[in-house]
N, C-alpha and C positions, 0 to 999 in steps of 0.2 A: 482673362488669365494673363499673368505677367510672363515675360519672356525669360527663360533660364539664362544665366550668365556664368561665365567662368570667372574665378577670382584668383587673386595672388599671382604667382608665377605663370600659371596656365593662361591667365588673361593676357599677359604680356606676350607669351609665345603665340597665342592665337592671333593677336594683332599683327605680329610679325609675319605669320603665315599669310594672312589676308593681304598684307602689303606686297609680299613676294609674288603671290599668285596674281595680284592686280598688275604688277609689272610684267609678268610673264604671259598675260592673257593673249596678246596679239601673236606672240610667238607660238603658243600652244594651239591657237586656232590655225595658224599657218601650217604647223606640223600635222594637225588633223586633216586639213585639206589636201596636203601632199599624200598622206596615207590613203585618204579617200579616193584620190585620183589614180592610185596605183594599188588596187586591191589584190590580195593574193589568197589563194585557196588553202585549205588545211594542209599543213606540213610543207608548204612551199613559201613561207613568209620570210624569206631571207632578206629582201629589200627592207621590209618593215622593221625586222630585227636590227639590221645594220643602222637604220636611221635613229632608232631609239638608243642603241648602244653609243653611237657617236655623240648624241646630246648628253648622255650621262657622263661619258668620259670628259666632255668639255666642262662639266661641273666638278671635275676632280674625283669622280667616282670610278669604281672598277667593276663594270659589269662582267658577268661570266656567261659566255654563250653556251647554250644547250645544244645537244646533238640535233643537227638538221636545221632547226629554227627555234626561236624563243631565247629568252635570257633571264637571268636572275641577278639582282644587284642589292647589296647590303648598304644601308645608310646608317651612320651614327655609331655608337659604341658597340663593341662586341658583347655577346652574352656573358663571356668570362669576366669582362671588366665591370659589369653592372650587377651580376648575380641574377639577372632577369633573362628570360627567354625572349625571342624576337617577336615582333608584331608583323604579320604578313599583309601586304596589299597586292591584290591580284588583278591583272587585266588579261584579256584575250585578244589575239592578233588577227585571226583569220576572217576572210570574207566568204560570201555565198555565191554559188553558181546561178546567179539571178541577173538578168540584164537590167541596167539602171535606166530609169525613165524620168529622172528629176529635171533634166535640162539645166542643171547647175553649171556654172563656169568651171568648177573643179570636179565635174562628174567623172566617173570611171573611164579610164583610157584602155582598160582591159576588157575586150568584148565578152559579154556574157557573164561577167563577174562584178559584184558590187558589194559595198559595205552596207547591206540592207538590214543588219541587226545592230549597228551602232558600235561595233568593236573598235572602229577608228576613234570614236569618242572615249571608250573605256581606256584605250591605250594612252590617249592624250591626258586624260584625268589622272591616271596613276603616275604618268611621267611628271605632270605638274605637281602632284603631291610629293613625289620623291625629290624634286628640285627644291621645293619649299623646305622640306625637312633637312635637306643637305645644307641649306643656309643656317639652320639652327645647329646642326652638327658641327659646322665649321667654327662656330663661336663657342662650342662646348655646352650648348644649352639643350641638346636633345638627350633626355635621360634614358631612353630605351632604344635599342637597335631595331631597325625596320628593314624588312626584306621586301623588295619589289619583285614581283613575279610577272613576267610578260609571257604568257602561255600560248603555244600554238594549238590549232586543231580543236577548238571547242565545238565546232559545228558537225563533227563526225562522231558517231558512236563507237566505243563507249567514252570517247573524249580524250584529248591530249593531256588532260589533268593527270591521268594515270601515268603517262610517260614522264611528266616533270616531277611527280611525286616519287616515282621510282628513281629519278635522277638525284633525289635528296633535297628538293627545295623546301620541304617541311622540317628538315632536321634543325632542331633548335627553335622552332616556331611554337609559340604558346597559344596564339589566336590569329585568325585570318579574316580579312574583310574584302568585300567587292561591291561594286555598283553595276547595275544593268539599266540601260536606257529604257524608258517607258514613255512612248509618244502619246499616252492617254493622260499623263500628268503634266501640269504646267511647269515650265522652267521656274526654278526657285523653290521647288518642293521635292520631297522624296516620299515614296510609299514603302511602308515597313510592316512587318508582323513577326511575332514569335512563332516558332514551329515551322511546318512545311509551307514554303512560299512557292515552290514549283513541284512538279510531279516526276515520279519515275517514268521512264519511257523505254519500252521494249518493242522489238519487231517480231511479229508472229507470222509464220508461214505454214499453211496446212496444205498437204498434198494428198489427194485421194486417187486410188488406182483401181482398175478392174479390167476385165477382158474387153469391155466395150461391146457394142452391138447395134441392132436396128431399133429405132424408136417404137416400132410396132410390137416388139417383143421384150419389153423392159424386165419381164419376170425371168428372163434367161441370162441376165447379166447384172452386175452391180451398177446402179445408175449414179454415177459420180456427180452429175449436175444436180439431181434432186437432193443427194446427200449434202452437197455444198450448201444448198439453200437452207437445209436444216441447221447446219453449223452457223451460217450467217445470222439466223434469227434466234437460235436457242442458246448459243454459247454465252453471249452477253447476259442473258437472263439467268443462266446457271451461276455465273460469277456473282450476280446480285443476291443469290441465295446462299452461296457457299462461303462468301467473304463478308466480313463486317461492313455494313453499308457506310459506316463512318470512314472506311479506308479510301473512299473516293475512287473506286476502280472504274475504268472506262475502257471498253474494248470496242474499237471502231475499225471496220474493214475498208480498205482503200482500193483493192484490186481483186478482180475475179476473172479467171481465165479457164475456159473449158470448151473444146470442140470448135468445129467449123461449119458442119452441115446441119441443116434443120432436122434431117431424118436419121441422124446417126448419134448414138450415145457414145461419147468419147471414152477413151481408156484412161485419161489423166485429166485431173482438174486441180487447179491451185487457187488458194485464197490467201491474201496478204493484208495485214493490218497492224495496228499498234495497240499495245496494252499499256495504259497509264494508271498511276496509282499515287495518291497523296500520302499514304501511310507507309513508312519504311518497313515496319514489321510485316505487314500484309504482303509487301513486295517480295519478301524473302521466300514465301511459299506459294504465291499466286500461280507460278508456272506449273507446279505439280497439280494444282487444282484444275487449271485449264486443260492440261494434257489429258487428265482423267475424264473431264467433262466431254471433250471432243470425241474421245474413243467410245464413250457410252452413247453419244448422240448418233454416231454413224454405225454402230454395231448392228442394227436391224437391216442394213441395206447391202450387206455383202461386199463391201469395198475395203481395200487396204488403206491404211491411214498412217501418215507420218507428220508429226508436229515439230517444227523447228522454231525454237524460242531463243532469239538473240537478245541477250541482256544488254540494255543500253546504259542508262544512268539512274541512280536512286534519286529520291526527292532531295531538294535543298532544304535542310532542316535547320533553321536559325536558332542558335542557343540564346536563352533568355538574357543572360548577363551581357553577351556581345551585342544583342539588340539594344539594350539599355545604353551601352557605350556609344554606339553609332547614332542612335536617336538623340542622345544628349549633345553630341557633336553637331548634329544637324540643327537642333533647336537653338543652340548658342550662335550658330552662323546665320540661320534663316528666320528665327522666331518660331513661336509655338505653332503658328499656322503652316509652317514649312514641313511638318511631319504628318503624313496621312496614313491611315490604316489601309493597306493595299489588299486586293483580293488574291486568293490563291490562283495559280496558273497551272494548267495541265501541260504546259510546255516543259521540255527537259533542259537541264543546264548542268554541265559537268563540274561546276563549282561544288556540287554535292559531294564529290569524292574527297575534297579537302576537309569538309565538315564531318566526314566519317572518321577522321583521324585527329583533328583538333577542333576546339570550339571556334565559332565565328558567326558571321552573318553576311548576307547579301541583301541590299535594299535596292529599290527601283528609283532611278534618277529621272526626274521630270525633264522632258525635252520638247514639250509642246509650247509654241508661242501662245500666250494668253489671248483668247479670242480667235485664234487661228484654226486651221483644219486639224483634225485628228487623223494621224496616219496609223499604220500597223507595221510591226517588224516583219522581216522576211518578204517584204514587197519592194519592188524596184523603184517605187515613188517615194520612199521614206526620206523625209527632210527633218533635220533636228535644229532646234534653236541653239546656236553655238555658245550662248551664254551658259549653257549647262556645263561646259568644260570647266570654267572657273568655279562654279558652284560645287561640282564634284570634287575638284582638287582640294578646295578648302575643307570640305567635309571629311575626306579621307585623311588629310594631314592632321586635322583636329582629332579625328578618331585615334590616330596613332599616339598623340601626346596624352590624350585622356586615358587610353588603355595603359600607357606606360606609367601613369601616376597611380594606378589601382593595383591591388594585390593580384597576383597571377591566378587565373582560373585553373581549376583542376583539369588535367588532360582527360579526354574521353577515351574509352577503350578503342583500340584499332579493330576495324571490321575485318 
C-alpha cells in the first residue's frame, strides 16, 4: 500500500513543520526532562505552567494563565479574520503520587511524585507543535487559528478539563485533538480508533448498617458482612443483565471493610469500587440501575443501605471526521504502517469532557523503543523513548493545518 502524501501548499507547510520540529528536538527533550525532574500534583502545576509560558513568550506568543495553574495560548490568525473557528490542541500538566523507580539521571526530585503517565511528554509535544505553527504564523502561512491548551489536574476526578472549559478555553474552538502516551506501541506509530477509545470511570461506595450482634445469633440482627458478600458477587451480574452487553460495563470492587472481632457481627460495613463503561448513553443511566439493584440485593437481610455514586468522567468518544484528519496527518508523517487500530481501554481520561462539547479525537502515541521492554502507565518504572516527542509534535502540527484546510465540522450538542 502506498504512503499517503500531502500535495500543494500543505506539502510545503508540512515540510517546514518537520524542519522546525527537527531543529527544536533537543530543546523539547530538555524541557521534557526538566518537567520530569520536577513533577507537580494536580492543581499545583505552577512551575510547569511557568516554564511553558516562558517558552511561548520567547516565541513572541501571548499565553494566558488560568486560575491556579495551566494556560491557554492562541497561535495564528483570529477566528474573526479567517471566518473559521479555532483548532484546539490539548496537553495535561499534572503528575501522579507515585514514587519513581527508573533510576534515570533526570528522575523526579519530588519524593513520592512522578510523571508516571507521560504528561511531561504530552506537554512537550503540544509545546513543540505550537512553536512549529508559530513559525508558519509569523510568515503569514497559517490559515487557521490554533489554540494550545495546557490543562491542569487530569489525574483527579472529574478532571481539570471541566475547570478550563468553564474558563472559556473552548470558546471559538471548532475541533480539538490530543495524544496520550502508549508504552505498548513502538515509537514512530500511533494507535487510533473511531468511537469510544477510553471508558467512563465512576467511584461507587456502598455502606450497610445494622444494630450488630453476636455471631451465634445472626437471626437477631442484620448481618452486614453477609449482605456485603451478596453485593460483591451479585451486583456485577445484575448490571450484565440490566444493561446492554455492548455497553462494556465493568463493576470491580477494590475495598471491603467490616468489623474487627471474629465473633461479632459489626454494625457498619463499607464496600468501594469503580464502575466503568464504554458506552456514553448507558453511562447516563447506569447509576440508577446500580442503586436499584443493590437495594434489592440487600433487602432480605434487614440492613440499612446507602449507595454513593461519584461521577468521574465519560468515555472519550472520537468523532469520525476528526479521526480521519489526525490519521491522515500521521500517515503523511510516518507512513501507512505508522497508524494502528488501538484497543479500547477501561481507563478514564478527562479529555472526554472536551468531546462532549466539540468534535475531536485522541490517539495513542507510541513510546516503546522497538525491541525494548514494555512498560505500563501509572507505574514508577515508566520509561519513554523520547523520539516520541518529535513524532507527536509533527503529527499535531500537521493535524492543525489539515483541519484548517477542510470545511468546518458541525458542532455537537452541548451535554
